[in-house]
C-alpha positions in Angstrom: -16.2 -27.4 0.8 -12.7 -27.0 0.5 -10.0 -24.6 -1.1 -8.1 -27.4 -3.7 -4.4 -27.7 -3.1 -3.7 -26.9 -6.8 -3.3 -23.4 -8.1 -3.3 -22.0 -4.3 -0.4 -19.8 -3.0 2.0 -21.2 0.0 -0.2 -19.5 2.5 -3.4 -21.1 1.4 -1.0 -24.3 1.0 -0.2 -24.7 4.1 -3.6 -24.0 5.6 -5.2 -26.8 3.4 -2.2 -29.2 4.5 -3.0 -27.8 8.4 -6.8 -29.6 8.0 -5.7 -32.5 6.3 -3.1 -33.3 9.0 -6.5 -32.8 11.4 -8.5 -34.8 9.5 -6.2 -37.4 9.8 -5.6 -37.1 13.2 -8.9 -37.7 13.9 -9.7 -40.1 11.7 -7.3 -42.5 14.0 -8.7 -41.4 17.5 -12.0 -40.8 17.0 -12.3 -40.1 20.7 -11.1 -36.5 20.0 -13.2 -33.5 19.9 -11.8 -30.8 17.4 -13.8 -28.2 15.3 -12.0 -25.7 12.6 -12.3 -22.2 13.0 -12.4 -20.4 9.4 -11.1 -16.2 10.3 -11.7 -13.8 8.1 -8.9 -11.0 8.1 -8.6 -10.1 11.5 -8.3 -6.3 13.4 -8.8 -5.8 17.3 -7.2 -4.2 20.3 -4.9 -6.1 22.0 -2.5 -6.7 18.7 1.0 -5.9 20.0 3.3 -7.7 17.5 1.7 -6.4 15.3 0.1 -8.9 13.0 -0.3 -7.2 9.0 -4.0 -5.4 9.8 -2.2 -3.6 12.7 1.1 -3.0 10.8 -1.6 -1.7 8.0 -3.1 0.8 11.0 0.2 1.7 12.1 1.4 2.8 8.4 -1.9 4.3 7.5 -1.5 6.6 10.7 2.2 7.3 9.8 1.3 8.2 6.1 3.1 5.1 4.7 -0.1 4.2 1.9 0.0 6.4 -1.1 -3.5 5.3 -2.2 -6.3 3.1 -2.1 -5.8 -0.7 -3.2 -8.1 -2.6 -5.4 -8.5 -5.1 -3.1 -11.4 -6.6 -1.0 -11.6 -8.5 2.3 -13.4 -10.4 4.4 -13.2 -8.3 7.8 -13.7 -9.6 11.6 -12.9 -8.3 15.1 -10.2 -10.7 16.5 -13.0 -11.3 20.3 -15.2 -12.9 17.4 -13.5 -15.3 16.2 -12.4 -15.4 19.5 -15.5 -16.3 20.8 -16.5 -18.3 17.6 -13.9 -21.4 19.2 -14.6 -20.9 22.7 -18.3 -21.9 21.3 -17.7 -24.1 19.1 -16.2 -26.4 21.5 -19.5 -26.3 23.9 -22.1 -26.6 21.1 -20.3 -27.5 17.8 -19.4 -31.2 16.8 -16.2 -32.6 16.0 -14.4 -32.4 12.5 -16.8 -30.2 11.7 -15.5 -26.8 10.0 -17.6 -22.8 10.7 -16.8 -19.7 9.2 -16.4 -16.3 11.7 -14.9 -14.6 8.6 -16.8 -11.3 9.6 -18.2 -8.7 6.6 -17.3 -7.9 3.1 -15.4 -4.8 2.9 -12.6 -3.5 0.4 -9.6 -1.7 0.9 -11.5 1.9 0.6 -13.8 0.7 3.4 -11.4 -0.1 5.9 -9.9 3.3 4.9 -12.8 5.0 6.1 -12.9 3.6 9.8 -9.6 4.5 9.8 -10.1 8.6 8.4 -12.7 8.4 11.4 -10.5 7.9 14.6 -7.4 8.7 13.6 -8.5 12.1 11.5 -6.1 11.2 9.0 -7.6 11.8 6.0 -7.8 8.7 3.1 -5.2 8.5 0.1 -7.5 10.4 -2.8 -5.5 8.6 -5.6 -6.1 4.7 -6.7 -3.0 2.6 -6.8 -3.3 0.3 -10.5 -2.2 -3.4 -9.9 0.2 -3.7 -12.0 1.9 -0.4 -9.8 1.6 -2.2 -7.1 3.0 -5.0 -8.4 6.3 -3.2 -9.2 6.4 -1.8 -5.3 6.4 -5.3 -4.0 9.1 -6.7 -6.2 10.6 -3.5 -4.6 10.1 -4.6 -1.2 10.8 -7.9 -2.2 14.7 -6.2 -3.0 14.1 -4.4 0.2 13.3 -7.1 2.7 16.4 -8.7 1.0 19.4 -6.6 1.5 18.1 -4.8 4.9 16.2 -8.4 6.3 13.4 -6.0 7.7 9.5 -7.0 7.2 8.0 -5.2 4.3 4.0 -4.7 3.8 3.8 -6.0 0.4 5.0 -9.0 -1.6 4.5 -10.0 -5.0 3.0 -13.3 -3.6 0.4 -10.7 -1.8 -0.3 -9.2 -4.9 -1.1 -11.8 -6.7 -3.4 -13.2 -4.2 -5.0 -9.7 -4.5 -5.5 -9.8 -8.0 -6.7 -13.4 -8.0 -9.5 -12.9 -4.3 -10.9 -8.9 -5.9 -14.6 -9.1 -5.1 -14.5 -13.0 -4.2 -14.6 -12.5 -0.6 -18.3 -12.8 0.3 -18.8 -15.9 2.0 -22.1 -17.0 4.1 -22.3 -17.3 8.1 -25.5 -19.7 8.0 -23.9 -22.4 9.7 -22.2 -20.7 12.3 -25.4 -18.6 13.8 -27.6 -22.0 13.3 -25.1 -24.3 15.5 -23.3 -21.8 17.3 -25.4 -19.0 17.4 -22.7 -16.8 17.1 -22.8 -13.2 15.8 -20.6 -9.9 15.2 -19.9 -6.8 16.6 -20.1 -3.7 14.2 -16.9 -2.9 12.8 -17.3 0.5 13.3 -16.2 -0.4 17.6 -13.7 -2.7 15.9 -11.4 -0.2 14.1 -12.3 2.8 17.0 -11.3 0.2 19.7 -8.1 -0.6 17.8 -7.2 3.0 17.3 -7.8 3.6 20.9 -5.6 0.7 21.9 -2.9 1.9 20.2 -3.0 5.3 21.4 -3.5 3.9 24.8 -0.2 2.0 24.9 2.0 5.0 22.3 2.0 3.4 19.2 0.2 6.3 18.0 0.8 10.2 19.0 
C-alpha cells in the first residue's frame, strides 16, 4: 500500500512521484527487472557525508542537542538495506516493493545507544514539540542568513509530529520472499561510533 500524495510533505511527495515513474517505466518496458526497497532511517559506518543520521551522531557527541525530542523512527543498518537491494535482484519479483525499515525506536532509545558508545550522558530534559517548532524557525532563519546546513527544519518538525509512534512496520514479505534479516542495532551504533573515532570525526 502506497502513501497518498495528498497531504504528504515534499520529501514523501518526491518518493511517491519517483515510484510512479518507475511503475510507468515498467509498464512500457515489461522486459526490464526492477525492485524497490523502502528503507527506514539508515545508520552505519562509512557515513562520511555525513547524512542526517550521521550528523545526529556528531551533534550528540558535540553536546549540541539540548534535550530528548518527542520523535519516533524505524531505524535500520545501512548495510542491511544494501543486502536487501542485492538479494531482491536475485530472489525478488520485478515491480515489487520490499520493506527494509528495521526496528521501531524513539529518540530516547537512539540516545541510549549513543550514550553507551560515546560515553556522553544523554540530555536529561525533554523538549516539547511547541518549543521544537520555534527552534526550527530559528534554524531556518540561520540557514537563510548563512547558507549553512541545519539539523532541524520546520517541515521536519511537522513530519515528526505527524509520524510519532506510527512507524511500526511488518517485514513479513521481505523475510518470506528475500530471506533477509536485520543485525542488532547495538552492533550498528557501536560500529558507527568506532568508525567516526577511527576517522577523526570524534576525539
